[in-house]
N, C-alpha and C positions, 0 to 999 in steps of 0.2 A: 684171318689166317688161322684162327683157333681151330684145332682139330686137324690141321694140315701140316704145320711146321713142327712135326714131332721128330724124335731122334732119327728114324730111318730117312725121312725126307731131307733132313739137314745133311746126312751123310752123302746123299746124291748131290745136293747143292754144293757141298764142299768139293766134290769131284770136278765140278764145273767152275771152280775158282771163286765162289762167293767169298767176299772179303771179311764179312762179319756175320756171325750166326746168332739169331734171336730165338729164344725159346717160344713155345706157345705162350700166350699171356696167362699168367698165373694169378688166381684169385687168392688174395691174402686171407680170406676167410678159410679157404682150404688149408693153407699153411698153418693157421692158428688151431683149427678144430679137426683137421684131418680130412682126407678124401681117398677113396679106394684106388684112384688112378694117379695120385699126386706123385708117387715115386717114379712112374713112367714119364710124367710131364717134366720132372726135374732132371731126368737122365741126360748126361752129355759126356763127351769124351775130350781128352786133352787135345786131340788133333783138330778139334773145332775152333780152338783158340785163334782170335779173340771171341769169346762166347759171352752172350748177354742173357741174363734173366730179366724178363719183362713182367712187371707186377702191376696189378690194378686193385684199387680200393677207394672208398670214400672216407675212410677213417685214418687220419694221419698217424695215430699211435699204433694201430694195428699194422699199418704199412711199415712202420719203422721196425716193429718187433719181428715181422715176417722177413723183412730184408736182412736183419741181423742173423736170423736162423739160416737162411739159404746162402748168405755170404760165406758161411763156414764150408759150403760144398765146393768153393773154389772158382766161382765165375770171374771173368775179367771185368765185367760191368754190371751194374744194376740199372734197369731202365724203368721209368715211371710212365705207364700208359695213360695219356691224357687225350687219346684220339679214338678209342673204340666207340663206334656209333650204335652198336647193338642195343636195343631198347632195354633188355634185361640188365645191361651194365650201366648205360648212360642215365637211365631214368632213376637209378638209385643214387646218382651223384658221383659215380666212378667213371673211368674212361673219359669220353668227351663231356660227360656231365660235370666234371671238375672245371670246365671252362666257364661255368656260371659263377664260380667262386674263386677268383684269383687269390684272395687272401689265404684260402685253404691250400692252394697250390704252393704258395710261398712257405707256409708252415710245414707242409708235407716234405717238400724238396729240401728245404734248409735243414730239417732234422736229419734227413738221410745223408746229406753232404757232410754235416758236422759230426756224424757218428760212424759212418761206414769207412772202410779202408780201401775200397775200390771206387773208381769213378762212377758218378751218377749221371745218367742222361735222361732225356724225356722225348716222347713223341706227342705231337699236338695236331689238332685240326685248326681251322681258321676262326672258329667260333661256333656257337650253338646253331645260329642261323644267319641269314643275310642281314638281319637287323641288329645283330650283336657280334660283329666281326672285331674281336679283341685280340687278334694274334700278335699285334705289336706289343700291347701291354703284357700279355702272357710271356712273350719271348724275353722282354726286359726283365720280368720277374724271375724267369728261369736262369738267365745269365747272372743276375744279381745274387741269386740264391746259390750259385756255385756249380751249376751243371757243366759238364765237360763237352756236351754236344746236344744239338736239338734236331730231331727229325720232324719234318713238316709234311702232313698230307694236305694237299691243296684244295680241300673241300670242307664244308661245314658239317656239323653233326646231322642237320636236317637233310642234307643232300645224300647222306650215306655214300653210295657209290654211283649216284646218278649225275648227269650233267658232266661238264668238263672240269678238270682240276685247274685251279687258278695258279698258274706258274708265276704270274706277276707278283702275287703275294709272297711266294717263296723267295723271289728276288728281293723284295722289300725286307724280309727278315734277315736274309744274308747280309744286306747292306747295313742293317741296324745293329746286329750283335757281332761280337768278336770271337765267339766259339764256333767250331765247325758246324755246318748246317747240311743235313741230308734232305734231298728233295724226294718226294713221293707222290705218286698219282699220275695215272695215264702213261706209264712206261710200258708200252706194248710190244715194241720192236727194238732191235739193237740200235737203230738210228735215233730212237727217242732218247736213249741214254746220253748220247753226245749233244742232242738238241736241248735237253733240259739243263745240262751243265753249261752250255753256251748261253742259253737265255736267262738263266737264274744266277749263274756264278756259284752254285752250290758245290760243296766239296765232294759229295758222293751222291749216288742215287740209291733208293730203296725199292726193290722190286718184290711185289707180293703176288697178286692173283695171276699175273702174266707168266710166272714161273711154274704154275701148277700144270703138270703135263708137258712142260716145256723148259726144263732146266738149261737148255742150250742158250737161252737168252742171257744167262749169267756169263756165258763165254762169248757173248756178242755174236751168236750164230742164229740164223733164221731156221726155224723148225722145218720150213719147206725144203731146205737143203739137206736135211737128215735122211739117210737111206732107211728103208724098212728094216734092214739088218741091224743098224745101229739103234733104231727105235726099239726093236725087240730086246736088244741086249740091255739097254738102260731099264726097260720095264722089268726084265727078268732080275736084274740086280736089285731094283727097288722092291720088288715082291719078295725076293730072298731076304732082304733086310727086315721087311715087315714080319715075315714068318719067324725069323730068328729072334726078333724083339718081342713080338706079341704071342707067338705060337700059332699052330693050326687049331681051329679054323679062323680064329679071331683076326690074325694077320691078313688072311686072304679077304675076309669080309671088309675089313677096314681099308684094304687096298682098292676097293671098288670105286671110291670117290676119286682116286688118282687115275684109275683105269679109264674112266669116262673121259678124262681130260687128255691123257696120252693118246687115246684113240679117237679124238675129235676128228670128224670127217670120215671115219671108218665105220662107225655104228649107224649105218644108213637106213636100217629097217628095224621094226619092232622085233622081228624074229631073231636078228643078229644080237640085239640088245638082251633079249630074254635068254638066249643061249649063253652068252658070255658072262652074264651076271648070276648064273645059277651055281657056279662052282664054289666049293668051300675048301678045296685042296689045291695046292699050287701047281702040281705036275699036270693034271688035265687042263687047267686054265692056260698054262703056257703053251700046250699043244694047240689049243683053239686059237690063241693069239697068233701063233706062228702061221697057222692055216689062213687066218684072216688077212694078215699082212702079205703073205705070199700070193693069195688070190687077188688082192687089190693091186699089187704091183704088177702082176701079169696082165691085168685087164687094162692098165693104163697105156 
């Protein structure tokens, strides 16, 4: 979800009653040495509370120093990412790469818990691959190290987002530890929310990719039930937030990745796609979106 769950996106998600807001995951190297867009990645508002900063690194000391710095900004929770499968993250030993080194996980998390004044949580995957499923060991280490909650993506690092998420493993973790467990993976419809809770006993569910272009899932609504008028209004609100936060034309250009998902099913030809992705100003883009939604609804 890096590059998607920025401040404007979280404002939209908050309108649909998301219970907990996570930042884009933040590279501790950027916190230590600086990054041109770090200020934007760290931006959040009090209305998002409870708000979580999600950090990743392979260096426990740098993780601790970075967490201490950003704790001063007032988050409610600091989360350690032990689940990112991206090769540029996991291959350096961060994200899901930490699953190969449970001792480092213990050192990293224990130092955060013993030093910070806010709760520390973690998100994990089931292991590096099917031959190294160590989610029970890692979950015990996290609980023993003092985390307040564990989120579990029911896939290995090698799977990335392929195959089916293993909800049985999430259930095992929930039965193993005494801290709250959040289930993640293959939540695609409102019905999946209740099914995961029922099948795993998890305390909450985490929705990622399914909410892109479909924040209605957070309110347990099917996107198919959303009228073209409501779809347009949410898109207009989201675009407005992007432009307000990033400015024109950057906000409009960055909105394109959301636009493609909001309009899934509407961008039926290369001509339509070419036309709608050419704009760098919000007003003409909104006019074309309205025309597209009106035309499609009239033809149904």
